[in-house]
C-alpha positions as a Markdown table, in Angstrom:
| # | Residue | x | y | z |
|---|---|---|---|---|
| 1 | Met | -5.9 | -0.6 | 6.4 |
| 2 | Asn | -8.8 | -2.4 | 4.3 |
| 3 | Arg | -12.0 | -0.8 | 4.9 |
| 4 | Ile | -15.1 | -3.2 | 3.8 |
| 5 | Ala | -17.0 | -0.1 | 3.0 |
| 6 | Ser | -20.6 | -2.0 | 3.0 |
| 7 | Gln | -22.6 | -3.1 | 5.8 |
| 8 | Arg | -21.9 | -6.2 | 7.3 |
| 9 | Tyr | -23.4 | -9.0 | 10.4 |
| 10 | Ala | -20.8 | -9.6 | 12.6 |
| 11 | Val | -21.6 | -12.5 | 15.3 |
| 12 | Ile | -20.0 | -13.2 | 18.4 |
| 13 | Gly | -21.0 | -16.1 | 20.4 |
| 14 | Asp | -20.2 | -18.0 | 23.7 |
| 15 | Leu | -20.9 | -21.4 | 25.3 |
| 16 | Val | -23.6 | -20.9 | 27.9 |
| 17 | Gly | -22.7 | -23.0 | 31.3 |
| 18 | Ser | -19.6 | -24.3 | 29.6 |
| 19 | Arg | -17.5 | -24.4 | 32.8 |
| 20 | Glu | -20.5 | -27.1 | 34.1 |
| 21 | Gln | -19.8 | -29.5 | 31.5 |
| 22 | Pro | -18.1 | -32.8 | 32.7 |
| 23 | Ser | -15.5 | -32.7 | 29.8 |
| 24 | Arg | -14.4 | -29.5 | 28.6 |
| 25 | Ala | -12.7 | -31.1 | 25.6 |
| 26 | Glu | -15.6 | -33.1 | 24.5 |
| 27 | Ala | -17.7 | -29.9 | 24.7 |
| 28 | Gln | -15.3 | -28.4 | 22.3 |
| 29 | Glu | -15.6 | -31.3 | 20.1 |
| 30 | Ala | -19.2 | -30.9 | 20.1 |
| 31 | Leu | -19.2 | -26.9 | 19.4 |
| 32 | Leu | -16.9 | -28.0 | 16.3 |
| 33 | Ala | -19.2 | -30.5 | 14.8 |
| 34 | Ala | -22.1 | -28.2 | 15.2 |
| 35 | Leu | -20.3 | -25.2 | 13.7 |
| 36 | Ser | -19.5 | -27.6 | 10.9 |
| 37 | Ile | -22.8 | -28.3 | 9.9 |
| 38 | Val | -23.9 | -24.4 | 10.6 |
| 39 | Asn | -20.9 | -23.7 | 8.0 |
| 40 | Glu | -22.3 | -26.3 | 5.5 |
| 41 | Met | -25.9 | -25.3 | 5.4 |
| 42 | Leu | -25.2 | -21.7 | 5.0 |
| 43 | Pro | -22.5 | -20.0 | 3.2 |
| 44 | Ala | -21.0 | -17.0 | 5.1 |
| 45 | Ser | -18.6 | -13.8 | 4.2 |
| 46 | Gln | -16.5 | -15.3 | 6.9 |
| 47 | Pro | -17.7 | -18.9 | 8.4 |
| 48 | Leu | -18.3 | -19.4 | 11.9 |
| 49 | Glu | -15.3 | -20.7 | 14.0 |
| 50 | Pro | -14.1 | -20.8 | 17.5 |
| 51 | Thr | -11.5 | -18.0 | 18.9 |
| 52 | Ile | -10.5 | -17.7 | 22.3 |
| 53 | Gly | -12.1 | -19.6 | 25.3 |
| 54 | Asp | -15.3 | -20.6 | 24.9 |
| 55 | Glu | -16.2 | -17.9 | 22.2 |
| 56 | Leu | -17.0 | -18.3 | 18.4 |
| 57 | Gln | -17.7 | -15.5 | 15.4 |
| 58 | Gly | -18.7 | -15.3 | 11.9 |
| 59 | Val | -19.5 | -12.6 | 9.6 |
| 60 | Tyr | -22.8 | -12.7 | 7.0 |
| 61 | Asp | -24.4 | -10.4 | 4.5 |
| 62 | Ser | -27.5 | -10.1 | 5.7 |
| 63 | Leu | -29.9 | -10.2 | 8.6 |
| 64 | His | -31.2 | -13.5 | 7.5 |
| 65 | Asp | -28.5 | -15.2 | 7.3 |
| 66 | Ala | -26.8 | -13.8 | 10.8 |
| 67 | Leu | -30.2 | -14.5 | 12.7 |
| 68 | Tyr | -30.4 | -18.2 | 10.8 |
| 69 | Ala | -26.8 | -18.9 | 12.0 |
| 70 | Thr | -27.5 | -18.3 | 15.4 |
| 71 | Val | -30.4 | -20.5 | 16.0 |
| 72 | Leu | -28.7 | -23.3 | 13.3 |
| 73 | Val | -25.8 | -23.9 | 15.9 |
| 74 | Arg | -28.0 | -23.6 | 19.1 |
| 75 | Leu | -30.2 | -26.3 | 16.9 |
| 76 | Ala | -27.3 | -28.5 | 16.1 |
| 77 | Leu | -25.6 | -28.5 | 19.4 |
| 78 | Pro | -26.5 | -31.6 | 21.9 |
| 79 | Glu | -29.5 | -30.6 | 24.3 |
| 80 | Ser | -26.9 | -30.4 | 27.2 |
| 81 | Met | -25.3 | -27.5 | 25.8 |
| 82 | Asp | -26.3 | -24.2 | 24.3 |
| 83 | Cys | -24.8 | -20.8 | 22.9 |
| 84 | Arg | -25.4 | -16.8 | 23.4 |
| 85 | Phe | -24.9 | -14.7 | 20.8 |
| 86 | Gly | -24.5 | -11.2 | 20.1 |
| 87 | Ile | -25.1 | -9.6 | 16.7 |
| 88 | Gly | -23.3 | -6.3 | 15.7 |
| 89 | Val | -24.4 | -4.3 | 12.3 |
| 90 | Gly | -22.2 | -1.7 | 10.4 |
| 91 | Glu | -18.6 | -1.9 | 8.5 |
| 92 | Leu | -15.6 | -3.8 | 9.1 |
| 93 | Glu | -12.0 | -3.1 | 8.9 |
| 94 | Ile | -9.2 | -5.3 | 8.4 |
| 95 | Val | -6.4 | -4.0 | 10.4 |
| 96 | Gly | -3.8 | -6.4 | 9.7 |
| 97 | Thr | -2.8 | -10.2 | 9.6 |
| 98 | Ser | -1.5 | -12.8 | 12.4 |
| 99 | Asn | -1.1 | -16.3 | 13.0 |
| 100 | Tyr | -4.6 | -16.5 | 13.4 |
| 101 | Gly | -5.6 | -15.1 | 10.0 |
| 102 | Leu | -7.0 | -11.6 | 9.3 |
| 103 | Thr | -7.2 | -8.8 | 12.2 |
| 104 | Gln | -10.2 | -7.1 | 11.9 |
| 105 | Asp | -12.0 | -4.1 | 14.0 |
| 106 | Gly | -15.2 | -1.4 | 12.9 |
| 107 | Gln | -18.2 | -0.9 | 14.1 |
| 108 | Ala | -19.9 | -4.1 | 13.2 |
| 109 | Trp | -17.3 | -5.9 | 15.7 |
| 110 | Trp | -17.9 | -2.9 | 18.4 |
| 111 | Leu | -21.6 | -3.5 | 18.4 |
| 112 | Ala | -21.5 | -7.5 | 18.4 |
| 113 | Arg | -19.5 | -7.1 | 21.6 |
| 114 | Asp | -22.4 | -4.8 | 23.1 |
| 115 | Ala | -24.9 | -7.1 | 21.7 |
| 116 | Ile | -23.7 | -10.4 | 23.7 |
| 117 | Asp | -22.9 | -8.3 | 27.1 |
| 118 | Ala | -26.9 | -7.2 | 26.2 |
| 119 | Ala | -28.2 | -10.6 | 26.1 |
| 120 | Lys | -26.4 | -11.6 | 29.0 |
| 121 | Ala | -27.6 | -9.2 | 31.0 |
| 122 | Lys | -31.0 | -9.5 | 30.2 |
| 123 | Gly | -31.2 | -13.0 | 30.2 |
| 124 | Arg | -30.8 | -12.7 | 34.2 |
| 125 | Gln | -34.7 | -11.8 | 34.0 |
| 126 | Leu | -35.1 | -13.6 | 30.8 |
| 127 | Pro | -33.6 | -17.2 | 31.3 |
| 128 | Gly | -34.6 | -18.1 | 27.4 |
| 129 | Leu | -33.1 | -15.4 | 26.0 |
| 130 | Arg | -30.1 | -16.1 | 23.8 |
| 131 | Thr | -29.6 | -13.9 | 21.1 |
| 132 | Trp | -29.2 | -9.6 | 20.6 |
| 133 | Ile | -28.5 | -7.1 | 18.3 |
| 134 | Lys | -27.5 | -3.4 | 17.8 |
| 135 | Arg | -26.8 | -1.2 | 15.4 |
| 136 | Glu | -26.1 | 2.3 | 15.0 |
| 137 | Gly | -29.2 | 4.4 | 15.3 |
| 138 | Ala | -31.7 | 2.3 | 17.2 |
| 139 | Glu | -32.1 | 4.4 | 19.9 |
| 140 | Gly | -35.3 | 3.3 | 21.1 |
| 141 | Gly | -34.9 | -0.4 | 20.5 |
| 142 | Asp | -34.4 | -2.7 | 17.5 |
| 143 | Ile | -37.9 | -4.5 | 16.4 |
| 144 | Val | -35.6 | -7.6 | 15.7 |
| 145 | Asn | -35.1 | -8.4 | 19.1 |
| 146 | Ser | -38.7 | -7.9 | 19.4 |
| 147 | Tyr | -38.8 | -11.3 | 17.4 |
| 148 | Leu | -35.5 | -12.7 | 19.2 |
| 149 | Leu | -37.2 | -12.4 | 22.4 |
| 150 | Val | -39.7 | -15.0 | 21.5 |
| 151 | Arg | -37.8 | -17.2 | 18.9 |
| 152 | Asp | -35.2 | -17.6 | 21.5 |
| 153 | Glu | -38.0 | -18.5 | 23.9 |
| 154 | Leu | -39.2 | -21.0 | 21.9 |
| 155 | Val | -36.0 | -22.8 | 21.3 |
| 156 | Ser | -35.0 | -22.9 | 24.8 |
| 157 | Asp | -38.2 | -24.7 | 25.7 |
| 158 | Phe | -37.1 | -27.3 | 22.7 |
| 159 | Asp | -35.7 | -30.6 | 24.2 |
| 160 | Gly | -33.0 | -32.7 | 22.2 |
| 161 | Arg | -35.6 | -34.4 | 19.7 |
| 162 | Gln | -37.3 | -31.2 | 19.1 |
| 163 | Arg | -33.8 | -29.4 | 18.3 |
| 164 | Arg | -33.1 | -32.7 | 15.7 |
| 165 | Ile | -36.4 | -32.5 | 14.2 |
| 166 | Ala | -35.8 | -29.3 | 13.5 |
| 167 | Leu | -32.7 | -29.1 | 12.3 |
| 168 | Ala | -33.5 | -32.0 | 10.0 |
| 169 | Glu | -36.4 | -30.2 | 8.4 |
| 170 | Leu | -34.2 | -27.4 | 7.8 |
| 171 | His | -32.1 | -29.8 | 5.9 |
| 172 | Gly | -34.5 | -31.0 | 3.5 |
| 173 | Lys | -36.0 | -34.1 | 5.0 |
| 174 | Thr | -39.3 | -35.5 | 4.8 |
| 175 | Leu | -41.3 | -36.4 | 8.2 |
| 176 | Ser | -41.4 | -39.9 | 7.3 |
| 177 | Gln | -37.3 | -39.7 | 6.8 |
| 178 | Ile | -37.2 | -37.9 | 10.3 |
| 179 | Ala | -39.5 | -40.7 | 11.9 |
| 180 | Asp | -37.1 | -43.3 | 10.8 |
| 181 | Asp | -33.9 | -41.5 | 11.9 |
| 182 | Glu | -35.7 | -40.9 | 15.1 |
| 183 | Gly | -36.8 | -44.2 | 15.8 |
| 184 | Ile | -40.6 | -42.8 | 16.2 |
| 185 | Ser | -43.8 | -42.5 | 14.4 |
| 186 | Thr | -44.7 | -40.1 | 11.7 |
| 187 | Ser | -47.4 | -39.1 | 13.8 |
| 188 | Ala | -44.9 | -38.6 | 16.5 |
| 189 | Val | -42.9 | -36.3 | 14.5 |
| 190 | Ser | -45.8 | -34.3 | 13.5 |
| 191 | Gln | -46.8 | -33.7 | 16.6 |
| 192 | Arg | -43.3 | -32.4 | 17.4 |
| 193 | His | -43.7 | -30.0 | 14.4 |
| 194 | Arg | -47.1 | -28.8 | 15.9 |
| 195 | Ala | -45.5 | -27.9 | 19.1 |
| 196 | Gly | -43.4 | -25.4 | 18.2 |
| 197 | Val | -41.2 | -26.7 | 15.5 |
| 198 | Gly | -43.3 | -25.1 | 12.5 |
| 199 | Ala | -43.7 | -22.1 | 13.9 |
| 200 | Leu | -39.7 | -21.8 | 14.0 |
| 201 | Leu | -39.3 | -22.8 | 10.5 |
| 202 | Glu | -41.9 | -20.1 | 9.3 |
| 203 | Ser | -40.3 | -17.6 | 11.4 |
| 204 | Ile | -36.8 | -18.4 | 9.6 |
| 205 | Ser | -38.3 | -17.9 | 6.2 |
| 206 | Glu | -40.0 | -14.8 | 6.9 |
| 207 | Val | -37.1 | -12.6 | 8.2 |
| 208 | Ser | -35.6 | -10.3 | 5.6 |
| 209 | Ala | -33.2 | -7.9 | 6.0 |
């Protein structure tokens, strides 16, 4: 049994309302495409990949990267799709191997499962919420969740174009390049930037472990 002693950020995600998609096969293809974009943009200890059913998982070395990954997935998905996440902070254990790769266990995964369950439960009253974090010792709550409440509500109000613009800016494209891609004016892109995209991008750069 191989313990990964240092702290890791385990991420578990699941598609929201996947059973309502017209085609489950097309939804899975869209998810795979989104994960490919995220994994290319953001290195990980364990890149995001689908597991069983509509779930996915990955592992990151820092809080910034775990939070960044979760919002990148949401931005990379089509407008008709969304994803919920739980982030668990702690140690991981590799307890064996299987045909599906390494078999893992440990505190980070247990907390990630608790966190995604919490996100789902809280989402009944806060429909824009998509992400929750849990770590040992944060009995009175975690200030990161305050950030996530606001960040997720902002992104949940984005339409497809705002998602694409935010993702393109994170790719390093200029507003004029994005305008050409979207077939709109640079002024229209700037308006979308001011209407929430800019705040999201600034929040991403400010978050640290």
